[in-house]
N, CA, C and O atoms as CSV, one atom per row, in Angstrom:
chain,resi,resn,atom,element,x,y,z
A,1,MET,N,N,1.234,-1.078,0.002
A,1,MET,CA,C,-0.240,0.293,-0.040
A,1,MET,C,C,0.693,1.204,0.063
A,1,MET,O,O,0.620,2.216,-0.635
A,2,ILE,N,N,1.837,0.993,1.033
A,2,ILE,CA,C,2.604,2.310,1.067
A,2,ILE,C,C,3.599,2.968,-0.614
A,2,ILE,O,O,3.833,4.083,-1.080
A,3,LYS,N,N,3.855,1.824,-0.945
A,3,LYS,CA,C,4.585,2.315,-2.251
A,3,LYS,C,C,3.670,2.339,-3.280
A,3,LYS,O,O,4.080,2.937,-4.274
A,4,LYS,N,N,2.434,1.827,-3.365
A,4,LYS,CA,C,1.632,2.685,-4.311
A,4,LYS,C,C,1.162,3.862,-4.271
A,4,LYS,O,O,0.965,4.544,-5.276
A,5,ARG,N,N,0.927,4.234,-3.055
A,5,ARG,CA,C,0.419,5.581,-2.498
A,5,ARG,C,C,1.643,6.861,-2.801
A,5,ARG,O,O,1.941,7.695,-1.947
A,6,GLN,N,N,2.143,6.814,-3.935
A,6,GLN,CA,C,3.147,8.132,-3.766
A,6,GLN,C,C,2.593,9.105,-3.576
A,6,GLN,O,O,3.353,10.034,-3.302
A,7,ASP,N,N,1.226,9.423,-3.599
A,7,ASP,CA,C,0.973,10.415,-3.285
A,7,ASP,C,C,0.582,10.977,-2.163
A,7,ASP,O,O,0.057,12.091,-2.139
A,8,CYS,N,N,0.882,9.994,-0.734
A,8,CYS,CA,C,0.995,10.274,0.515
A,8,CYS,C,C,2.244,10.198,1.098
A,8,CYS,O,O,3.092,9.580,0.453
A,9,THR,N,N,2.602,10.724,2.275
A,9,THR,CA,C,3.181,10.424,2.846
A,9,THR,C,C,3.655,10.019,4.489
A,9,THR,O,O,3.681,10.810,5.431
A,10,PHE,N,N,3.990,8.657,4.520
A,10,PHE,CA,C,3.646,7.672,5.670
A,10,PHE,C,C,4.716,7.996,6.597
A,10,PHE,O,O,5.876,7.967,6.187
A,11,LEU,N,N,4.349,8.427,8.291
A,11,LEU,CA,C,5.106,8.747,9.216
A,11,LEU,C,C,4.853,7.666,10.213
A,11,LEU,O,O,3.775,7.258,10.647
A,12,PHE,N,N,6.234,7.238,10.521
A,12,PHE,CA,C,6.456,6.175,11.550
A,12,PHE,C,C,6.998,6.618,12.629
A,12,PHE,O,O,8.167,6.979,12.495
A,13,LEU,N,N,6.505,6.721,13.742
A,13,LEU,CA,C,7.158,6.684,14.811
A,13,LEU,C,C,7.493,5.504,15.811
A,13,LEU,O,O,6.707,4.615,16.139
A,14,THR,N,N,8.855,5.662,16.254
A,14,THR,CA,C,8.998,4.360,16.902
A,14,THR,C,C,9.808,4.739,18.282
A,14,THR,O,O,10.627,5.657,18.332
A,15,LYS,N,N,9.577,4.180,19.023
A,15,LYS,CA,C,10.570,3.929,20.645
A,15,LYS,C,C,11.513,2.720,20.586
A,15,LYS,O,O,12.452,2.721,21.382
A,16,LYS,N,N,11.365,1.590,19.660
A,16,LYS,CA,C,11.892,0.509,19.592
A,16,LYS,C,C,12.527,0.690,18.152
A,16,LYS,O,O,12.049,0.023,17.235
A,17,ILE,N,N,13.684,1.644,17.878
A,17,ILE,CA,C,14.278,1.973,16.325
A,17,ILE,C,C,15.373,0.455,16.550
A,17,ILE,O,O,15.476,-0.249,15.546
A,18,ASP,N,N,15.848,0.173,17.339
A,18,ASP,CA,C,17.103,-0.835,17.686
A,18,ASP,C,C,16.133,-2.141,16.744
A,18,ASP,O,O,16.746,-2.956,16.055
A,19,ARG,N,N,14.731,-2.171,16.838
A,19,ARG,CA,C,14.286,-3.569,15.937
A,19,ARG,C,C,13.901,-2.798,14.629
A,19,ARG,O,O,12.813,-3.297,14.344
A,20,PHE,N,N,14.114,-2.103,13.923
A,20,PHE,CA,C,13.701,-1.180,12.928
A,20,PHE,C,C,14.387,-2.352,11.637
A,20,PHE,O,O,13.618,-2.737,10.756
A,21,ILE,N,N,15.558,-2.737,11.647
A,21,ILE,CA,C,16.150,-3.248,10.788
A,21,ILE,C,C,15.523,-4.911,10.546
A,21,ILE,O,O,15.766,-5.465,9.474
A,22,LYS,N,N,14.748,-5.600,11.574
A,22,LYS,CA,C,14.092,-6.591,11.387
A,22,LYS,C,C,12.843,-6.636,11.025
A,22,LYS,O,O,12.322,-7.734,10.827
A,23,CYS,N,N,12.114,-5.441,10.867
A,23,CYS,CA,C,11.064,-5.241,10.213
A,23,CYS,C,C,10.546,-4.476,8.879
A,23,CYS,O,O,9.396,-4.168,8.566
A,24,ILE,N,N,11.655,-4.289,8.264
A,24,ILE,CA,C,11.691,-3.495,7.215
A,24,ILE,C,C,11.354,-4.907,5.950
A,24,ILE,O,O,11.884,-6.002,6.138
A,25,PRO,N,N,10.568,-4.699,4.904
A,25,PRO,CA,C,10.130,-5.249,3.685
A,25,PRO,C,C,11.613,-5.295,3.129
A,25,PRO,O,O,12.472,-4.454,3.392
A,26,ASN,N,N,11.842,-6.819,2.020
A,26,ASN,CA,C,12.840,-6.891,1.308
A,26,ASN,C,C,13.136,-6.056,0.390
A,26,ASN,O,O,14.277,-6.010,-0.071
A,27,ASP,N,N,12.199,-5.294,-0.007
A,27,ASP,CA,C,12.493,-3.909,-1.321
A,27,ASP,C,C,12.988,-3.098,-0.538
A,27,ASP,O,O,13.563,-2.328,-1.308
A,28,TRP,N,N,13.188,-2.687,0.606
A,28,TRP,CA,C,13.368,-1.485,1.092
A,28,TRP,C,C,14.597,-0.279,0.639
A,28,TRP,O,O,14.544,0.941,0.478
A,29,ASN,N,N,15.845,-1.438,0.518
A,29,ASN,CA,C,17.208,-0.877,0.052
A,29,ASN,C,C,17.492,0.319,1.035
A,29,ASN,O,O,17.872,0.082,2.181
A,30,ASN,N,N,17.301,1.633,0.572
A,30,ASN,CA,C,17.445,2.985,1.375
A,30,ASN,C,C,16.309,3.629,1.821
A,30,ASN,O,O,16.334,4.814,2.152
A,31,GLY,N,N,15.152,2.836,1.862
A,31,GLY,CA,C,13.900,3.370,2.261
A,31,GLY,C,C,12.809,3.818,1.187
A,31,GLY,O,O,13.166,3.512,0.049
A,32,TYR,N,N,11.966,4.256,1.227
A,32,TYR,CA,C,10.845,4.652,0.099
A,32,TYR,C,C,10.646,6.175,0.365
A,32,TYR,O,O,10.457,6.656,1.482
A,33,ASN,N,N,10.715,6.899,-0.851
A,33,ASN,CA,C,10.731,8.392,-1.220
A,33,ASN,C,C,9.358,8.913,-0.235
A,33,ASN,O,O,9.183,10.064,0.164
A,34,ASN,N,N,8.637,7.962,-0.027
A,34,ASN,CA,C,7.299,8.887,0.474
A,34,ASN,C,C,7.154,8.140,2.296
A,34,ASN,O,O,6.070,8.101,2.878
A,35,VAL,N,N,8.358,7.666,2.869
A,35,VAL,CA,C,8.214,7.340,4.133
A,35,VAL,C,C,9.357,8.093,5.039
A,35,VAL,O,O,10.524,8.310,4.714
A,36,VAL,N,N,8.765,8.395,6.139
A,36,VAL,CA,C,9.356,9.382,6.969
A,36,VAL,C,C,9.520,8.316,8.441
A,36,VAL,O,O,8.523,7.788,8.932
A,37,VAL,N,N,10.475,8.180,8.836
A,37,VAL,CA,C,10.640,7.332,10.171
A,37,VAL,C,C,11.431,7.967,11.311
A,37,VAL,O,O,12.624,8.253,11.207
A,38,GLY,N,N,10.456,8.237,12.767
A,38,GLY,CA,C,10.849,9.210,13.024
A,38,GLY,C,C,11.153,8.280,14.676
A,38,GLY,O,O,10.360,7.432,15.084
A,39,CYS,N,N,12.428,8.669,15.423
A,39,CYS,CA,C,12.561,7.734,16.506
A,39,CYS,C,C,12.420,8.742,17.627
A,39,CYS,O,O,12.896,9.854,17.397
A,40,THR,N,N,11.755,8.508,18.986
A,40,THR,CA,C,11.223,8.852,20.184
A,40,THR,C,C,12.347,8.729,20.824
A,40,THR,O,O,13.046,7.724,20.697
A,41,ILE,N,N,12.668,9.740,21.596
A,41,ILE,CA,C,13.779,9.824,22.738
A,41,ILE,C,C,13.268,10.259,24.398
A,41,ILE,O,O,12.821,11.391,24.588
A,42,GLU,N,N,13.345,9.569,25.196
A,42,GLU,CA,C,12.854,9.788,26.274
A,42,GLU,C,C,14.017,10.665,27.324
A,42,GLU,O,O,13.599,11.597,28.011
A,43,ASN,N,N,15.363,10.296,27.357
A,43,ASN,CA,C,16.160,10.567,28.103
A,43,ASN,C,C,17.518,10.637,27.226
A,43,ASN,O,O,17.712,10.073,26.149
A,44,GLN,N,N,18.251,11.319,27.816
A,44,GLN,CA,C,20.056,11.698,27.722
A,44,GLN,C,C,20.411,10.054,27.305
A,44,GLN,O,O,20.819,9.963,26.148
A,45,LYS,N,N,20.342,8.986,27.912
A,45,LYS,CA,C,20.771,7.651,28.143
A,45,LYS,C,C,19.994,7.140,26.598
A,45,LYS,O,O,20.598,6.697,25.621
A,46,ASN,N,N,18.865,7.300,26.690
A,46,ASN,CA,C,18.569,6.810,25.581
A,46,ASN,C,C,18.801,7.608,24.238
A,46,ASN,O,O,18.818,7.043,23.144
A,47,ALA,N,N,18.962,8.848,24.394
A,47,ALA,CA,C,19.317,9.191,23.206
A,47,ALA,C,C,20.741,8.741,22.787
A,47,ALA,O,O,20.868,8.379,21.617
A,48,ASP,N,N,21.619,8.722,23.440
A,48,ASP,CA,C,23.010,8.187,23.134
A,48,ASP,C,C,22.702,6.943,22.726
A,48,ASP,O,O,23.301,6.596,21.708
A,49,TYR,N,N,22.129,6.339,23.088
A,49,TYR,CA,C,21.914,4.466,23.061
A,49,TYR,C,C,21.100,4.634,20.883
A,49,TYR,O,O,21.557,4.187,19.830
A,50,LYS,N,N,19.661,5.580,21.224
A,50,LYS,CA,C,19.080,4.978,20.106
A,50,LYS,C,C,19.831,5.920,18.450
A,50,LYS,O,O,19.690,5.640,17.259
A,51,LEU,N,N,20.530,6.944,19.070
A,51,LEU,CA,C,20.752,8.003,18.017
A,51,LEU,C,C,22.111,6.915,17.394
A,51,LEU,O,O,22.286,6.623,16.211
A,52,SER,N,N,22.695,6.597,18.212
A,52,SER,CA,C,24.135,5.755,17.354
A,52,SER,C,C,23.093,4.900,16.611
A,52,SER,O,O,23.659,4.789,15.524
A,53,ILE,N,N,22.046,4.289,16.508
A,53,ILE,CA,C,21.699,3.147,15.586
A,53,ILE,C,C,20.883,3.847,14.557
A,53,ILE,O,O,20.761,3.483,13.387
A,54,PHE,N,N,20.413,4.743,15.032
A,54,PHE,CA,C,19.187,5.630,13.941
A,54,PHE,C,C,20.480,6.352,13.124
A,54,PHE,O,O,20.107,6.619,11.982
A,55,LYS,N,N,21.475,6.634,13.288
A,55,LYS,CA,C,22.245,7.284,12.186
A,55,LYS,C,C,22.496,6.739,10.949
A,55,LYS,O,O,22.406,7.260,9.837
A,56,ASP,N,N,22.821,5.629,11.274
A,56,ASP,CA,C,23.075,4.217,10.507
A,56,ASP,C,C,21.746,3.542,9.811
A,56,ASP,O,O,21.653,2.557,9.080
A,57,LEU,N,N,21.173,4.067,10.104
A,57,LEU,CA,C,19.925,2.961,9.636
A,57,LEU,C,C,19.604,3.479,7.814
A,57,LEU,O,O,19.806,4.597,7.340
A,58,PRO,N,N,19.194,2.553,7.273
A,58,PRO,CA,C,19.005,2.605,5.754
A,58,PRO,C,C,17.630,3.562,5.488
A,58,PRO,O,O,16.759,3.083,4.761
A,59,ILE,N,N,17.450,4.764,6.006
A,59,ILE,CA,C,16.390,5.675,6.006
A,59,ILE,C,C,16.386,6.808,4.966
A,59,ILE,O,O,17.378,7.530,5.070
A,60,LYS,N,N,15.605,7.120,4.079
A,60,LYS,CA,C,15.960,8.256,3.348
A,60,LYS,C,C,14.982,9.485,3.956
A,60,LYS,O,O,14.799,10.493,3.274
A,61,HIS,N,N,14.447,9.354,5.107
A,61,HIS,CA,C,13.841,10.719,5.670
A,61,HIS,C,C,13.747,10.528,7.357
A,61,HIS,O,O,12.906,9.745,7.798
A,62,LYS,N,N,14.462,11.124,8.101
A,62,LYS,CA,C,14.305,10.583,9.212
A,62,LYS,C,C,14.357,12.065,10.289
A,62,LYS,O,O,14.909,13.140,10.057
A,63,CYS,N,N,13.737,11.729,11.244
A,63,CYS,CA,C,13.183,12.715,12.292
A,63,CYS,C,C,13.293,11.623,13.933
A,63,CYS,O,O,13.480,10.424,14.143
A,64,TYR,N,N,13.056,12.851,14.813
A,64,TYR,CA,C,13.549,12.492,15.903
A,64,TYR,C,C,12.967,13.433,16.638
A,64,TYR,O,O,13.072,14.643,16.439
A,65,SER,N,N,11.947,12.571,18.046
A,65,SER,CA,C,11.200,13.468,18.706
A,65,SER,C,C,11.547,13.372,20.301
A,65,SER,O,O,11.595,12.277,20.860
A,66,PRO,N,N,11.766,14.509,20.941
A,66,PRO,CA,C,12.168,13.955,22.389
A,66,PRO,C,C,10.978,13.838,22.999
A,66,PRO,O,O,10.007,14.480,22.598
A,67,THR,N,N,10.898,12.837,24.251
A,67,THR,CA,C,9.283,12.991,24.741
A,67,THR,C,C,9.654,13.574,26.317
A,67,THR,O,O,10.701,13.273,26.890
A,68,ILE,N,N,8.927,14.188,26.722
A,68,ILE,CA,C,9.160,14.844,27.298
A,68,ILE,C,C,7.784,14.099,28.784
A,68,ILE,O,O,6.631,13.820,28.456
A,69,ILE,N,N,8.133,13.983,29.795
A,69,ILE,CA,C,7.607,12.729,30.365
A,69,ILE,C,C,7.665,13.859,32.198
A,69,ILE,O,O,8.583,14.336,32.866
A,70,THR,N,N,6.053,13.826,32.336
A,70,THR,CA,C,5.853,14.951,33.606
A,70,THR,C,C,5.377,13.790,34.358
A,70,THR,O,O,4.963,12.716,33.922
A,71,LYS,N,N,5.531,14.262,35.770
A,71,LYS,CA,C,4.831,13.830,36.741
A,71,LYS,C,C,3.642,14.514,37.395
A,71,LYS,O,O,3.762,15.738,37.354
A,72,TYR,N,N,2.813,14.200,37.835
A,72,TYR,CA,C,1.503,14.943,38.298
A,72,TYR,C,C,1.177,14.683,39.578
A,72,TYR,O,O,0.176,15.195,40.078
């Protein structure tokens, strides 16, 4: 569906970027032009770990999102 709908942009956000490479289709290569993959970052420890993986993944369009945790 994603490859057929080139008129749409798909955004995938994940907290589990370390699993990304296991979940992509066989024809992914360096990614699809209409897919943006985002990685959420909860704290500095996770930023160091996740971004070190994220930077090397075969993704054409990347973004990251800091997650703000608030206690009430």
